[in-house]
N, C-alpha and C positions, 0 to 999 in steps of 0.2 A: 482550614482550608484554606487561606491568605488568596488573594489579591498578585503576587509574588509567584506563586509555587503552582494558580492556575495560568500564569500566562510562562511559567518557564515548562510547563507541562502541553502547553499548544503550542509552543515551538520546537519541542522538539517531537510533535507528532506531525506538524507540518516540515520539517526536514527531514522526515523518513516518509513523506509521502515524497516528498518529492522526490527521492534516491528510488522508489520506485516507478515514477511514475516515468523517471529517464529512465528506466532498465538501470540504473546501475546496480540495485540488489535485488533479492526475489526471496519473496516469502515461500517456501513449505508447502506451508496453509491459509486454506480460500477464508477460513474465518475470520484468523488475524489478518488479513488481507483486507477485508470486507471493515472492518475498525478502523482501519487506519486511513484507506485511500475514499469510501464509500463504499455503498454494499456493489452500483452499475459500474462503479471502475473495475473496479475490484474481479464482474462477471466479465468484460469485456479485456480486459487485461489476460486471463487467461484460458477466456478464451483464445485472442491466439498464440500465448503455448502450444494448446490442446491444438491449434492449425500447426503453427512449427514444426510440433513436432513428430504428427502425424506422415507430414510430406516428407521428412525425411528418411 
């Protein structure tokens, strides 16, 4: 894998991370979210979702 391919992968990862953090898209899998946004961030995002759903 050359530098250009690595740069493209990082570009896509940060693009999707931004979409997730802005709540433009949702991932059904916590494991997938952990890989994209990191463990701590994914936990907090999914905790917020659980709280929102339980308050309805």
